[in-house]
Structure formats: structure tokens, C-alpha cells
N, C-alpha and C positions, 0 to 999 in steps of 0.2 A: 430422432427419438430422444437422444441424450439432451439436445438443446431444449426440447419440449419439457422434459422432466425438470431441467434447471429453472425454466420459467414457470413451471407448475401450471401449464395451460389447462390440463384436465380439471384441476381444482378450481381455476378461475371460471371455466365454463359451467361447472356444477354449482358454483356459488350464485349464478344468475337465477337459479330456481328459487332459493329462499329469499333472495333480494326482491324479485318480482312478487312473490307470494305475500311478503309482509307489507309491501306497498299497496297491493290490491286488497289484501285482507283488512288492513286498518282503515283504508278509504271506504270499503264496503260497510264496515261496522258503523262508521260515522254517518254515511249517507242514508242507511236504513233507519238509523235513529232519528235523523232530521226530517226524513221524508221528502228530500229534494236533492238536487245535484250540485248544491253549493258547498264548497269546502275551501279551506285556507291552508297556509303553510303550517300553522300550529297543529293541524290534524295529522300531519305525516312526519313531524320532526323526529318522533321516536323511530319510525321506519328508516328515515335518512341516517340517523345516528347509528342504528344497528347495521345498516349496509356499510357505513363508513368503518365501523369496527371490524366487520368481516374483511373488507379490503385492506385494512391496516395489518391484520394478522397475515393475510395472504402475501402482501407486499414484503413484510418482514421475512417470511419463510422463503420467498423467492430471492430476495437480496442476499440472504445468508446461505443460499444454495442448500437449503434443507432437503434431505433425500427421503424424507418419510412419506407415508401414505397420502395420496391425494384425494381419496374418497371419504375418509373418516370425518374431517372437519366440515365439509359441506353437508354430510348426513346429519351431524349434530346441529348444525346451523338450521337445517330444515325443521327438525323437531322443536328447536328453540323458538323459531318464528311462529310455529303453530301455537305454542304456549303463549307467546306475547299477544297474538291475535285473540285467543280465547279469553285471556285476562282483561284485555281492553273491552271485549264484548260484555263480560260480566260487570265491569266497572260502569259502563255507560248505561246498561239496562237497569242496573241496581244502584243508581247514584244515591238513592235515599237510604240504602242499607249500609250501615257503618262498617260491617264486616267485609263487604265486597267493594265499597266505594274506592278504596285506595290500592287494591291489589295490582292494578296495571302499573302504577307508578313504582310501587315496591318491587314488583317483578322485574321491571326494566332496570332498576338500580342493581339488583342482584345479578342480572344477566351480564351487565357490563363489568361488574366485579368478577364474575365467573370467567369471562373472556380474558381478563387480566391474569387470573390464576392459571388458566390454560397456557397463556403465552409465557408466563414466568416458569411454569413447569417444563416447557420445552427448552427454554433458555438454559436452565440449570439442571437439565436431565442428566448430564454427565456425573453429577454427584449422587444420583439415585442408587447406583450399584453399591455405594458405600453403606446404604441403609441396612443392608442385610447383616452387617456386623452388630447392629443395635436391635435385632429382632426381638429379644426378650424385653428390652426397654420399652419397645413399642407395645408389646402385648400387655405388659404391666400397666402402662399408661392408659391403654384402652379399657382394661378392667377397672381401673380406678375411676375413669370417667363415668362408667356405667354404675359402679357402686355409689358414686357421689350423688346419683339421682335418688338414692334411698335415704339420704341424710335430710332430716326435716329442715326446711328453710332454704335448701339448695335446689333440690328437684322440684319442678312445677308439675302438678297433676292437672291434666286437661282431658275431659271426657272419659274419666276413669283410668287413664293411662299416665304413668309418671315418666315422661320421656324428654322433658325439656329443662334446660337451664335458662334463667332470665338474666340477660346482661343489659340492664337499664330497660329501654323500651323494646329490646330485641329478644325474641325467643330463639334459642339455639338447641337443636336436636343433636346430641353428641354421637349417636350411632352412625350418622352419615359420615363422620370422620373415623369413628372406631372401625367400621367395616373395612376401610382402606388399610388401617393399621393391622388388622387381623389378617388381611390377605397378604400384606408384606411379610408378616410372621410366617404364615403357612408356606408361602413361596420359598422363603429363605430356608426354613427348617426342612422342607421336603427335598429341596435341591441338594442340600448338604448330605442328606441321608438317602439319596436316590437309590443307590445300589443295595443298601441294607434293607430298605423297605420293600424292594422288589424280590428279596430273597425269602427263604423259608427254612424251617428246621423240623426235624422229625422227632416225634415222641412215640416210639413203637410204630404202629401202622398209621398214625395221624400225622398230617402235615399242618403245622401251625405257622401263622404269620409272625414276624419279628416283634413280639409284644413289647420287649423292653424299649424299642425305639418308637413304637406307636403310643405307648402309655403317656409320656409327657404331653404330646400334642392332643391326645384324646381327652386328658384331664382338663386342659385349658379350654378346649371346645365345649366340653360338658359344662364346665363352670360358666362359660359365657352364655350358653343356652339357658341354664337355670336362672341366671340374673335377668335375662330378657323375659323369661316366663313370669318371674316375680314382678317385673316392671309392667307386665301385661302387654308387652310388645311382641305379639305372636308372629306378626309378619316378618319382623327382623330376625326372629329366631329361626323361622323357616328359611329365610334367605341365607343366613349364615350357615345353616346345616347343609343346604344345597351346594354352596361354594366349597365347603369342606369335603363333601362326597365327590364333587367334580374333580378337585385337585388330587385327592387320594387315588381316584380311578386313573387319572392322567399319569401319575407317577408310577403306579403298579400295573395298570392294565388288567386288574382282576375284577371281574363282574361280581365275584363272591362278596367283596367288600360292599358293593352297592346293595345287594340283597340283604346282607346282614344288617347294615346300617339303616336301610329302609325299614326292616322289621323292628329295630330298636326305636325308630322314629314313630312308627305306628303304635307301638306299646306305650311310648311316652305320651303320645296324643291321647290315648285312652285314659292314662293316669291323670293327665292334665284336665281332661273333661270331668273325671270323677272328683277332682280335688278343687278346682278353681271355678267359682261361680261365673266369672266373666267369660270363661271358655264355654260353659254350658249355654249362656245367653247367645254367644256368637253362633254356635252350632245349631241351636234350636231356631234361631232367626233365619239361618241359611236354609234349613230344611223346610220351614213353613213361615215365610215372612208375613203372610196375610192373616196369621192367627192373632197377631197383635200389631195390625197395620198402623194404628194411630201412635204407637210408641216405638218399640224396638225394631219393628219391621218397616217403619216408614221410609227410611233411607233407601233400602234395597228395592222396595216396592216402587218408589218414585223413579229409581234408576231403570227398572224394567219397563215402566210406562213410557219413559223418555225414549228408550231404545226401540220400543214397539211403535211409537208414533213417528219415529224417523223413517221407518220403512226402507226402501231400497235407495232412494235418492236424497232423503232428508228434507226437512222443512226449509232449509236455506239459512245462511249465516244471518243472525239477528232476528229470526222469525220463530225460534223455539221458546221454551219456557224453562230454562235451566235454573232460574231462581227457586223453583219448586223443589229442587234436589238439595238436601242438606250437604254441606261441605263439598259443593260442586267444584270449587276451585282447587281442591286438594285430592281427596280420595276418589271423587266421582267425575273428574273432568272427562273421562272417556265416555261417560253417559251423555254429556252435552255434545261431544263430537258425533256420537251416534245419532242423536236427535236431529242435529242441524245439517249433518253431512251424509246421513244415512249409512246403509251397509257398505256402499261403495267407498265412501270416505273413510269409514272405520277400517276397512280392509287395506286401504292405501296407507293409513298410519301404521298398521301392523306390518305392511311391507317395508316401510322405512326402518322399523325396529329390526326386521330380519336382515336388512342390509347392514345395519350397525353391528349386529351380532356376527354376521358373516365376516365383515372386515376385521373385527376384533380377533376372531379365531385365526383368520388368515395371517394377520400381523404376528400373532403369538407363535404360530407354528414355524414361521420363517426367521424368528429371532435366533441369534447365534448363541447367546448365553442361556443356560438352563434356568437361571433365576428369572430372567426376563420372560422366558416362555411361560413359566408357571404364573408369574405376576400378571401377564397379559390374559391368560386363560381365566384366572380368578376375577379380574376386573370385568372381562367380557361376560362371564357367568353372572355377575351382579346385574349388569345391564339387562341381559336376557331374562333371567329368573325374576327380577323385580318387576319387569314389564308384564311377564306372564302372570305373576301372582295377583297384581292389582287388576289387570284386565279380566282374569278369570273370576275374581271376586265381584266385579261390576256386573258381569253377565250371569252371575249366580252358579258358576261351576264349582267354586269353593267358597268357604266363608270369607267375609270381608276381613281384611287384615290391617288396613290403615296405612299401607305404604303409599308412596307418591309415584306417579308415572314419570319416568326420567325425562328431564328437560321440558316437559309440558306442564306438569302440576305446579301450583304455586308453592314456594318454599325457598328461603334463602340458603339454609344449610344444605338442603338437598341439591340445589343448583351448583353451589360451590364445590361440593363433593363430586358431582357428575362432571364438571369441567376439569377438575383435578384429575379424575380418572381418564378423561379424554386426552389430556396433556401427557399423561404417562403412556397411554397407548401410542400416541404420536411419536414420543421419544423411542419407544420400543420398535416402532416401524422403521426407524432409521438405523437400527442395530441389526441390519441384515447384510448379506454379502453383496446384494445388488441394489439396495435402497428401495424406497417405495415406488409403487406404480400407480 
């Protein structure tokens, strides 16, 4: 068993699944588009390069006798290869569409950069524990990055939301990195005041939480949420609020905090609906997308049509009509999966995300350092909650929020942040008494 762990045989066996899937998926996309069985080396070079990158990471981890988790990296690789196949499918079918024609090439570049970020994070993970000393620096940097979006000429507004910086030809969404910085701050702050936050004091017959220690963290979180609401980034606001509640509950074990904060969130949602026009549009479109199906309701209506036409087994890869769905490569990629792979394929993708979340929590709970435990729980909550929010929006359980589906949706800053978080979780998985399994 020890020898198998050193060689990371479990990881190698699991990596066969995404390796075969991307080879078969990219070939199938090409063959369906051409209508014959002829293909060349150029049709699968992306798949070969991706498999090579997976083997390179695996070989490095094996040679350095890395003791971390052996299921996390193959799970992320599986989700990533699904994204690459879908981007290639969008590019080929929509070659004449300037917005979709280059998504496969760009996504491929970002994936390889993301794998490099993951590996660098694992290599230098020993320095991560020192980050807790700079927690206030990180949170100030994160707030400045978000505030900078409000400065005319710096922030770029797209589709009514001011969420991007433009670096030459590249659009960069700062919250993808800010959410990691905020989780580092919350993990460090909560770990340092673990005992104090779990305590309480009495004022007559009342039992009150330690407000002096909760106040600084609550002020920063409220400020971040207000900035996100002003920026019209409702999905990120919901995501960050969920992470904050999850970590606070983890450190205190008090359900009361969840109920109280949940009540404040509902109150804030009502106020936001009454105050901001874009919130009203989102909610009204969610309630009845067919009342203005040619305009505001068109995206969600097309998503529902696609999911409905997919049925149980789907139309098959390359045989759907994802081009009819606006922003199918980012917000609505799960709709295309549902159309072409059906309910069975959609549930399979959900199952992979469940494995990712399970391993993340499993790794976090086995970490020796309290800071690593909270950091891992925060990062895993981001993966799980972000996936839940975007998929729930696609199937019309909640209003659309504009988040990306981790590792599958198109987006450079999103991919880099996701691989960074995966590298952090891998590093945390080696910080256990017995190492990864």
C-alpha cells in the first residue's frame, strides 16, 4: 500500500478517464462536423497535449513523493476535459461567429496556464502558511481591486455589469482572485479567534455572541457585499455571503448564526429588489421569462428549450443547437450539456462536482493546522456553491447570476483561479498525519 501511494497508482488509473474522454470527445466533434471517418493528427493534438500535461503533473508528484490526495487532480482534469470538448464543439459549429470561433484555442491556452499555476502552487505550498500574517493586506488589496472597477476608464462594463479590467486584448475579472484573497483573510481571522468566537457573554438573561470580535470581520464582509451589489455582480455577492456563513458556522457550530445571517440576506435581497432596477429585471425574468421572451427572457427561455429537447439521453455531441443560446460558452454551458448529453449526462456532470466537493471537505477536515482546515473548507465551499448557483439559474430554480461553471465554462481568470484553488487543496491534503489516499 505504501509503495502504491508513493507511485500514486490510484491517481494514474483515474487519469485514464479524462485522457480517453478528451481523445474520444474531440475526435467525435470533428467527425460529426465533417460527416465522414477521416481525421488527421491536427485534429487531436490538443488532446495529446492535454494528456501530456496531465502525465507531467502526475510524474512530478510521483518523483517528489508527494503525499497528497490522489482523487482531486483526476476529478478536476475530468471537468476540464469536458470544458475543452464543449469549447471545441462551439468553435467548429459556429466558425462564422466571431464571438465563438476562437473560444477553443483561447480556452486551451488558459487551461495549460492553469495547470502551470496548479503545479507552482503545490511546489511553493510551504510558503502558504505565512500568508496568514498578511491577511489584512490581502483584504485591503481585494477591496481596492473591486473599488477600482468603479473608476471611469479602469473598469469595463459589459452587459450592464462593471466587472472587468482590460489588459490590452485580455479582459480580467478581478473577483476570481479577490474571492481567494477574501477566503485567506476569513480563514486566518477566524482561526486566530477560534476560541473567542465560540464563546458568549451574558447581559442579564440574554446570551450574546462576542460582538467586538465579530464586528471587524462583519464590517469587511458587508462592505464587500455592497461593492458587489453596486457593481451589479449579484452572483459573486451571493457566493461570498455563502462562504462567510459556512466558515462562521464551522468555527462556532451555532445554527443561530446561519438563521440570523440568512434573515439579513433575505432582508437585503428585498431592499436590493426595491432599490436596483437590474435586480428587478433579473427577478421578473426569472418569475416569467416568457412575458418578454424576445428580449430579457430570451436567454433563459432558450436554455429551457435546450434542456427540454435533450430529454433523457440527449441529441448527441454535435447534433444539438447550442448556438441558439446566448452566452452558451460561459453562463449557459450546462444547457448545452443537457441538450446534447441529456438528463443522464447532466447528472453525471453533477456527480463529478459532488466528488470534487466531497474530496475537498475530506481533505480539509483531515488537515493538522486550523488555518488549513478553514482555508480548505472555504475553497471547497466556493466550488460547491458556485456550481450550485449557476446550475440552479440555468434550470430556473433561482434567477440567473452570471457566474461561470468551474473548469467547464469559458474564461481565463476563472480557470486560473480554479486551478489555484485546486493547488491549494492539494497542498492542504499533504498536511495530514497520514498523507493523501
